[in-house]
C-alpha positions in Angstrom: -23.2 16.9 2.6 -20.8 16.3 0.1 -18.0 16.4 2.8 -19.6 13.6 4.3 -19.9 11.7 1.2 -15.9 12.2 0.6 -15.2 11.5 4.4 -16.9 8.1 3.9 -15.4 7.2 0.5 -11.9 8.2 2.4 -12.6 5.7 5.1 -13.5 3.1 2.7 -10.4 3.6 0.7 -7.9 3.6 3.7 -10.0 0.3 4.7 -9.4 -1.4 1.2 -5.5 0.1 1.4 -5.2 -1.8 4.8 -6.7 -5.0 3.4 -4.5 -4.9 0.3 -1.6 -4.5 2.7 -2.9 -7.5 4.7 -3.3 -9.5 1.5 0.5 -8.8 0.5 1.8 -9.8 3.7 -0.4 -13.0 3.5 0.5 -13.7 0.2 4.5 -13.0 0.9 3.9 -15.6 4.2 2.1 -18.1 1.6 5.0 -18.2 -0.8 7.2 -19.0 2.0 5.3 -21.9 3.0 5.3 -23.2 -0.5 8.7 -23.0 -0.7 9.4 -25.1 2.9 6.3 -27.5 1.4 4.3 -27.0 4.5 0.8 -28.0 3.5 -0.7 -27.1 6.8 0.7 -23.3 6.4 -0.7 -23.3 2.7 -4.2 -24.4 3.7 -4.4 -21.9 6.7 -3.1 -19.0 4.4 -5.4 -20.0 1.6 -8.2 -19.6 4.0 -7.0 -15.9 5.3 -6.5 -15.1 1.8 -10.2 -15.5 0.7 -11.5 -14.1 3.8 -9.4 -11.0 3.0 -10.5 -11.0 -0.6 -14.3 -11.5 0.6 -13.6 -8.3 3.0 -12.1 -6.2 -0.1 -14.8 -7.2 -2.0 -17.5 -6.2 0.5 -16.0 -3.2 1.2 -15.5 -2.3 -3.1 -19.1 -3.2 -3.1 -20.2 -0.3 -0.7 -17.8 2.2 -1.8 -19.1 1.7 -5.3 -22.9 1.7 -4.1 -21.9 5.4 -2.4 -20.5 6.9 -5.7 -23.5 5.9 -7.8 
């Protein structure tokens, strides 16, 4: 029972780590788009960033519920 919970928590933490790495890569690309004043890319990165943040929030909510 406890091993299953720990494995699920580990999986969720790995998913969060992956999403945070994706967010970091996206923020770097967004910074480059800002420096180059590429409005289209800035908007595209903003949409992608919001999607990743939403996914992070969802995964973190699941993790929090599992811990309680």
